[in-house]
Every structure is written in structure tokens, then in C-alpha cells.
N, C-alpha and C positions, 0 to 999 in steps of 0.2 A: 532638419533633425539628423544628428550624426548617425544614430542607430539605423533609422529608416533608409537613409541614402546609402549607407555602407551595405546593408542587407540587399537592397535592390541592385546595387552595382555588383555585388558578389553573385547574386542569382543569375544575372545576365552572363557572367563569365564562366560559371560552372558548367562542366560537360554532363552533369547529372541533375536530377530533380532536387530543388532546394529543400523539399520536405525531409530529405535525409540529414541536412544540416540542422533543421529544427529538431529532428529526432536526437541528434547528438547533444543538443542543448538540453533536451528533456532528460537524457541520460545523466548529464551532469547534475541537473536539479534533483533527479531521483536519488543520486548518491548523497547529495547534501540533505535530502529529506530525512534520512535515517538517523540523524543525530539524536532525536528524542524517541526513536523507535523502542518498543518493548524489549527487543533483543539486545539493544545497547544498554538500556536501563537495567536489564537483568544482571549484567556484570557488576553493577554498582550496589545491588541490593545487600549483599553480604557485608561489605566494609562500612556502608553508611548506617545500616541498622546496628552493627556492632558498635560504632562510635556514638551514635545518638540515642540508641535504645528504642527506636521507632518499631512499631509492629508492622507485619506484612500488610495488614489492612490499611494502615495509615499511608504507607508508601504507595500501595496500589491505588489508593483514592485519588492521587494526583493524576494518574493516567485516566481514570474515569472522569474526573472533573474537566480535564482538558478536552476529552471527547464530547462531553456535554456542551461545552462552549462552542466547539466546532459544529455540533448539531444545531445549535441556535442560529449561528451565523451563516451556515452553508446555503440555505435558500436564497438569501440576499446576494451572497458571493456568486452563486450560480447564474443569476440574472445579470450581474455585473460582467461575468465572463462572456456571456453572449453579446453584450454591447461593446466591451472594450478589449476583449482578447486576454490571453494568458500572461502576457509579459509583465504587466504591473503587479498582478497577483503574485507571481513567482518572485519578482524582485523583493517585494516587501516580506514575503515568507522567508527567503534566504537571510535577509538582513536581521530580522527580528529573532529568528531561530538561532543564528550564530551568536548574536550578542547575549541572548538570555542563557544559552548554554555556557558561554564563557563566564557569566556572572554566577552560575551554579557553583563554581569553584570557590566562591567566597561566602557561601551560606553558613549560618550558625544555628538556625532553628527551622522547625517544620514549616512555619508560615512563609519564610523566604523561599524554601524549596517549592512549596505549592504555587506561589506567585510566579516564579520563573519557569518552572517545568510545565505548568498549565498553559502558559503562553506558547511555549515551544511545541507542546503536544497538540494544542489547538491548530497550530500551523501544519503539523504533520497530518492530522486527520482531515482538515478542511482545505485551506488554500493550496497546499502542495498537490493534493489529490485532484482538485478541480483544474489547476493550472496545467499539470503534466498531461492528464487525460484529455483535457480540452484541446491542447495543442495537437496531440496525436490524432484524435478523432477528426479534427478539422482538416488535417493535411493528408490523411489516408482513409481510403474506403476499401478498395479491393485488397490491399495489403495491410489492412488494419490489424488483424491478429498478429502478424509478424512484427509490425511496428510496436504494438503494445507489449508483445513478449520481449522485445529487445529493451524497451524501457524498464520492464519488470526485471530483466536480467541485470541491468545496471543497478537497480535498487537492491537486488539480492547480493550483488557484488559489494555494495555499500554495507549491507547487513552482515556480510562475511568479514569485511575489513574493519568496520567501525568498532565492533567489540574487541578485535585484536589490537587496534590502535589504542583503545581505552585501556586494555589489559596491559599492554606494553608500558604505557605512561604510568599506570598505577604501580607497576613493579618498580619503577624508578623514582616515583614521587608521590605515591598515594593516590587516593581517589580524587583529590582536588586537581592533581595534574592530569588525571584522566579526563575530567570535564574540559579542561583547557585544550587538550589535544583534540577532543571531539568538536568543540566549538570552532577552533581554528580550521579544521578540515572542512566544516560546513561552509564557511566563508570563502575559503580558498578555491573550492571546487565549484560552488554554485553561482557566485555573483557575476563575474565578468562575462562568461558565455551568454547568460540570460540577458544582460544589459546590451550586449553588442549584436547578437545574432538572432534573438527570438523575434519571429513575426507570427501574428496570431492566425491568419488564414491565408491560403494560397491566393485567393482573390486580391489580397492587398498588394501582391506583386504581379498581378495580371496572369496568374496561373490557375490551374484547376487541381483538385485532389487527384492523387495518383497519376500524375502526368505520364503519358505513354513512354515507357522505358522498356528496353529488352529485359526479359526475365533472366535471372542468373541462377539457374538450378531449380530448386524446389520452390514453387510459388504457392501462395495460399488460395489461389483461385481468382476468377474474374467475377466482378459484379455485373450481372446481366439485366437485373430488374431496376426500375427507378428507385432511388433511395427514399425511404419513408420520411415524412415531414410532420410528425406529430407536434402539437403544442403541449405545454405542460398539462393543461386541463384535459386535453384529449387523451394523453397518456394515462392520467389518473383514472380515467373512465374505463380502462381495459382490464380484463382479468390478468393479462400478462404482467402488467405493472405490479399487481398485488401478489402474484405468485413469486415474482422475483424479490419483492419486499419480504415475504415470509421466509424465503430461502436465505436472504440476507440476515434476518433476525436469528435464524438458527445457526448459521455457520460462523459468523464473526465473533460472538462471545467465545466460541471454542478457540479460534485463532489467537485472540488477545489473551484469554485466560491461561492457556497452555504456554504460549510463548513467553510471557512475562516471568512466569514462575519456573520455567523448565530448568534453568541452571541450578537454582537453589534446591529444587526437587531432586535432581541427580545427586547432589552432595548429601542430602538427607537420606538418600537410599544407600549411602556408604561408599559412593564413588568419589574419586579425587577431583579437586578443582580443575585440573588440566583436562580431565575427561569431560567435565561439565562444559568448559569453554569449547572443547572440540565438538561436543554435541550441538551447541548453539551455532558454531561455525558451519558444520555440515548441514544443519537444518537450512541455513541461508543459501548455501551452495546448491543443495537439492532443489530449492524453490526456483532459483534462477535457471537451472538446467531444464526443469519441467516446463517452466514458462516458455522457454525457447522452443522446445519440442512441440508444445501445443500451438504456439504461434505458427509453426510450419505446417501443422496438420489439422488445425481446427476447421478450416473450410472444407476439409474432406469428411470429418466425422460429425460435424455440426455442433452448434453451441450447446444444445441441450445435452448431448452425450458428454461434452466436456465438463459440464456442471455435475452430471451424475458421477463421473469418474473422480472428480475432485472431492466430492462429498464422501465417496467411498474411501478414498485415501485418508481423509481427515478422521473418519470413524476408526479405521484400523490403526492409524498412527497414534491417535490419542489413547486408545486401549493399550498399545504397546508401551508408550511412554509411562503410563501409570504403573507398569509392572517391570521396569528395568531392574536388573540386578548385576549386570556386568558391563564392561567396556563395549563389547560387541552388541549388546542389547541397546545401548545408547545410540550407537552408530546406525543400527537398523531402524529404530523407532524415529530418530531425528530425520533420517533420510525420507521415510514414508510421509511423515507429517509435513516436512518441508516441501516435498513434491506436491502434496495436496494444496498447500498454500500458493505455490506457483501457478497451479491450475486455476484456482479461484481468481487470482489477481489478473490473469489473462482473460478467462472466460466471462466473468461478470461484466467488466467494462465493455467488452465486445457485444455482449447481449443487450445492454442498455443502448448502445449506439446503433447496432444493426436493427433492433426492433423499433426504435423511435426516431432515428435520424440524427444528423449533426446540427441542423439549423437551430434547434432549441435545446441542444444537449446540456448546456450549462444549467438552464432552469430545471430540466428534468433530473439531471444528475444531482443538483442541489438538494432536491427533496429526497432522492434515494440515499444521498450521502448522510442526511440527517438520520435516516433510519439505520444506516450502517454504523456510524460512529456512536450512536446511542447503544446499539448492540455490542459494539466493541468496548464501550465504557462499562457495561455490565460484567463482561467476562473476568477481567482482573480483580474487580471488587468481589465478585462471587467466589472466585478461587481463593482469595485472601481470607475472606470470612470463613469459608469452610475449613481452610487450613488452620486458622486460629481456634476454631470451635472444636475440631476433631483431633487436632495434633498431627495430621498428615494430609497429603493431597489425594488420597484414595477417593473420597466422596466427590471431589470436584472433577476428577478424571472420569468417574462413572457417569456423572451428570453430562459432561461434555460429549462423551461417546454416544449417549442417547440422543442428544441434540443433533449431532452429525448424522445419525441414522435416520432421524425424521427428515432431515434435509434431502436425503436421497429420494425419498418418496415424493417430496414436493417438486424436485427437479424433473422427475418423470412426467409431471403434469404440464410443464411449461410449453407453450406454443407461441409462434410469432403472431402478433396482432394483425388484424386487417386494417389497411389504410383507411382513416376516417373519411366519411363522405361529407363533402362541403358543398353547400349550395352556392351557386355563383350569383 
């Protein structure tokens, strides 16, 4: 097999751990992933609703339905990830996402939009998540927070650039040209590195996770205890799993509901379209920066503290977004809310992997992801319904601020589970 032999040959010749190559591939896939992200879609809401007359609820429903499809398929894909590795999942996700986004440029009705965007959104919420996280978790243990934060930084870079790419194309050729630009970017960035360089586990190349390498500056700490090895059923029997699940249910509707509608909310508050796009861009940039900082420091402060801080930032950021009235308000609110998202995207995957181990990570993450994407599906729909019902986003922002506040309390209760006792 060309890919396998090439990767093995490259791993033997490299003067550093091959896991860093895998991380580079994950970063490329993470950038490709954001084609159907809510931050990208938010740039299209105004021109598409203006042309077709769709309501915000109708448009948000595609995000929610795509999440539901991901929720249904994630447990099966998680088990597949443990058996086969992330390469196949990521290749299929990149191809189908790129093609469906390109085809969005040709739609003429709501049914076609739903068919295509739901497929792309399902890939975003399910296969991309499982494939990228699975690769990082398998290759890194001691430096897991740093590696995950770097992949999140790449994704946030994509979230920063993709709306700008779409906006630039829309300025020159309308929203249809915007979708062409986004789809082409997904395929150009994501496919070749994954096909050529992705290897699922270090053991496939005769290596071990976090091969001994000299530390370069700030390291996230050393793993000194044996890694936990929970099965899916054992994980489901722990209070830790369900506290993390409740935390997930509380925070992800906030993320998805606020993110999707933030650009149009800013313009409805009387701010210019350029300010709205700048807010979306700064939100993504702040997410990446915070993800990297937590990746460097999470081993020092602990996963639970990271979750608490992230939920606090989400509560404050949501409240501020709901009350913006100036350019500077947008920049402050978007920065705080974006930083909280970067924290969540680093801390939660580390929590699942650190607490339950990497051996059955796919199966456990598949169940957790079903919970997460269901929660994310609720957020945009709830925000759209409240907006259409009340005429503003005030009610949705008040609701989301309350959910984030409850998440702070839940995070304070989370503890690492005890390794299950198995009779020999």
C-alpha cells in the first residue's frame, strides 16, 4: 500500500516523532472541517434569506437536522474508529463535505439546501470530530492538551479565514460564488495530506505514544500513572461520564445558538456588516489563541479548572453579545465568547481521553458525541424560534446565559473516575 509504505519510510527518516506529522495532517483536516461550520454559514444567512425569503428558523433547521444525523451515526462510527483508525473516516468526510458545499452554489429551493447542507453538517459534527480527535488521542498522552490545542488552533484559523474567503468571493460573485470558494478550499486543504500521511496509531509504525523527545520550552507535564482503560459500558457506569454529559448538554446549545446568529444579531443591533464580519473573525481568532494557551497550561491547572473557566467565559461572553451597541462592544464580546469556546474545545476532549483512556476512545466518544451534537442541534433552532417569535435575540441570549451559568456548577462537581476492578 503506497500510503502505508510511504508513512513508514518517512517515520524512519524523520529526526522527530511521527506524531507531529500526524498532528499536521489533523490540522489540515481541521481547517477543511469548518466549511459547514455555523460561523461560515452565518455569513450566508443575510443574502440567502433575502433572495429566497426563508425564515431564520428554516435556515437554522438545516444545522439542527445535520446534527441529529450525526448523533444517530456517531456511536457506530466511534466503534469503527477503534477498529480501523481515523484515516478512512477523514478521507470520506473531506470528499463528501467538499462536493456537497460546491453543489450548494447551484441550489434553487429549500429542499436542495437541506439535502446538501445536512450531509456536510453531519460530517462536521460526527466524522470530522471523531477522526481528528481519535488521531490526536492515540498519538499523544503526556502532550495531549498541547496537541489538541494545536489542532483546535488550526480549526480556529479555518474559522477565521473561511468566512473571509466566503465574504471575498461573495463581494465579487454573490453568495453562490461564496459556496464555490468554500468547497474548493475544503478539498484543496484536506484530502491529499490525509490520504498520504495519516496513520491511525503509533503502534502501526512500531512506535509508542509520546515517544521520548526533548522538551522544547513549556511542556504540559508528564504522565506518571498508568493510563486508564475503560470500556464503553464501564465508562457509562461512572458518575464522571454523566456529569461530563450534563455539562455538554448545557454548554453546546449556547455555542451553536450564539455562533450561528451572531453576525445577523450584530447588524440588527444597528452595526455595519463589516463590523459583524469582524466580530465573527475575532471570535474565531480568540478561540484559537485560548485553545493554545490552555494546551500549554492545562496540565498545571487541571482539566476541571479548565472546564470551569471556559463555562464562566461563555456565560459572560453571551451576556455581553446580547447587549452590544458599538464596534468596541462587538470586539470585546466576541473575544470573550470566542476564548470560552477555545477552552471548551481543548478541555472537553482532554477530559474524555484522560478520564477513560485511548483504547476505547472511539466507542466512548461516539456516545458522548451523540449527546454533544444533539445539544448543538437544539441551540440554533431554539435561537431562531425565539427570534422569530419575539422579534429580537434578547430572549435567546438570556436563556443561553443561564445555561452557561448552570454549567459552571456542574463543572465544579466533576472528578476523575476510579479505574474499574476486573476479575481475572
